[in-house]
N, C-alpha and C positions, 0 to 999 in steps of 0.2 A: 487422436485428435487430428481430424483431418485441417489441415488449412492451417492451422494455431501458427506454426514457426513462419510459416508465409505470408502472410495475412496482416501481422502488424511488426510494425515499421518504426519504434515508441519517438525517434527524435524528427522524424519527416511528417508523422500525422501529427507533432507537438505543436508545430513552427506555427501553424494557424489561431488557437486553440490562448485558453486563457482570458486574461481580462478586459484584454480585444472586442470578443464577443460574449464576453460572459453572460448572463442573461439573472436577473436580480433573484431568481427562483434558483439560481447557482451561488451568488455572489452572499443571498443566506443559508445555506445549506453550508459551506466553505465557512464562516462566522459559528453555525453549530457545530462543525467539526472541529474547529480551532477552539473554542470554552471547554467542550469534551477534554481533547486531548491535555490541555493546561487544569482542566479539573484531576486528572486521572496522577498528575505530577503534583498537585496537591496533597492526595489521599496518601499515595503511595510516598511523595517522603522523599525517601534516598534511597539515590541513584545504583542501578541495576548495576547498569557498565560501568566499568573505571579509565576504559580504554577503546580506539578503533582497533586495538588487538584483540580485545576482550569479546569484541561483535563479529568478530573474520573466525576467532574460531570455537562461532555456533553456525559457522557459516551449513558446514554436512549435514548438521541438524535441520536444520530449515528450509534446507535442497529436501529432503526428504516432506516437510510436511509438504511441501509444492506441490511436490509428486501425488500427495494424497489429494490434494482440492484438481490434479491435473484426471484422475480417476471419477471424482466428483464433479467435474466439468461434463467430463464422457457423462455421465450418468446421464444428468439431466439437459444434456443437449440433443435433445428427442428423433430431432431428422438429421444428424449427423450434420449438417452443414459450416461446423463449428465457430459457428456462435448459440450467444447465451438469449433468446430472443425476453422480450417482458414475461410472456406467460408461461414459460420454461423458467425465469428467473422466481417468479413468484411462489410458482409449483416448490421450489430448493427449498427456499425460505421458511413454509409450513413445514415441511418434511427436519426441516434445523431448529422449528422454532422459533424464530428471530421475527419478532415481533415489531412491525413499523405496518405506519398510515396507509394507505394504498397512495394519498401527495407524497408520503416519505421515499415508498418506493420506486414510483416513479421520476423522482427530483433524485434518487443517486444513481435509479440505471441511465439518465440524459449525463449526470455530470461522472460516470466512469465510463463513456462510453466516448471518448477521447475522441478519435478518429471521427467519428458524428454516420458512423458505417450502420444506423442501427440495428446494431446487436452487440453483445459481450463477448470480445473473442477473450482467450487464455486470460493472458496476464492485467484486461481488466476487470478479469472475473473474480480472481486474487484479491485486487485493490477493492472489488464493490464489499466482497466477504468481509476484507476486513476491516471497513471502514462501518459498513452496518456494526459489524459484529462492537467498534467504541461507539455509534448511538446508542447500541441496545444495553449495553452493561453501562455506561456512562453514571448514570443515575444508581443501576442496583447488580451486584457483581455479581455473576453466576456461571460457571465454570462450563455448565452443564448447555448452553443453552446453543449451543451450534452442536447437540450428539455427541461431542466429541472431545476428548479431553486434552491431546494433542495439536489441534485446528486450535484450543485455544490457547492452548501455552505458545503455540508459533506466533500467533497477531500477541500476545502481551511481548514476546519478547523484539518484536518489529518495535512495539509503541513506546515501548524503555529503549533499541538503538535511536531511536526518534528521539525520544527525552533527556538522554548522555552527549546530543548534537546541539539539540536547543541548549543554552545554557543560562538564557535570561529566562528563560518559562513562559515565555509570548505568545508559545504556542508556533511557531516558525521560526526557521533557520536563515541566518542572516551570512554575509560573508565573513565575518569576523568570529562569527560563533562555527563554521568547519575550518576555520585557520583555527582558534585557539585548542578544539577536539581533536584534531587529526594531528597536531604539538604537540600537544598533553600528553602526553602515552605516560602508560603504566611503569615502563622502564627508562620512557627519556628516547623515548626514538626519536628522531625528526622525518617529519615527510617531504620532501621537495617541494620545491613553490608551485613548479609544471605542477605536479599531481594534485597539489590543491586544489588549485585552478580546477585544473579539468572535470574533479569531483564537482566542483560547486555549481561549473557551471551545467552539467551535466541536469544535475536539481533542480538547478534554476528555468525550467522550461518557460515561464513569463517571461524572462527576460528582464525583472524588476529588483532585482536582487534578495529577493526574499522566496521562502522555497518553504509550500505548504506538507502539509501528511498527506498528502493525494503522490506531491510529486516525489518526493521522498520514497517511497512505494514504489512506484514505477520504477524509481531507477534502484534502489536498493534488490527486487529481484531481479533485474536484467544483475546487477551483481552477483548476486546467487549465483544465477545460473537457471534456468527455466525447461525444463523439458518435454515432447510430446511424445506421443506412445512410439511413435516413428522413431525418431530419436533412443527410448530405451531397448527398445530391441537392438535397434544398430548397438 
């Protein structure tokens, strides 16, 4: 994938984003995503992960899933410019049987194009697919909706990781949630305070003390590690 690793700089690109410049359309989508993840929490009931360590132990498998999305990204980046435009995204969704209205497609595209360059780059594409999957399967569970059991499994793992951190189940992460989760390890390991603070700040990109699913996803895929084709060849 050309340009993916050099174009995307999460912490710099997001400084001017989020609620300060967030449209009503984005806010409405955010509310729907919050309700969808809360509904998933209510329907699953039991927590899959018991500790942060149990999440990080899944990173190798999750990274393999991210590599598969990299191949998918390259497949639909038809002009090879390092971004997915709106038409390329629509072709991808049609192929993967992700059924969203044109309005929802437009809203999701805007919502995930966080650096405003009018094109979805590889990390944004990962988050876009994950959120589209959540919206589409919030009412009806279908593992075949993406045409790949492995992708569905990976996205469900990411949702479960978020829900582990969401102690009160309100669809947002707060500092106390993250502190509790990082310190509430299965084997009682404790995370140093500066590490906890740094991790929360990375996720709290809008600096309002609350972390949305989107902010969490952008950070966890960075922690897992994402590779471009050039990186994998090296």
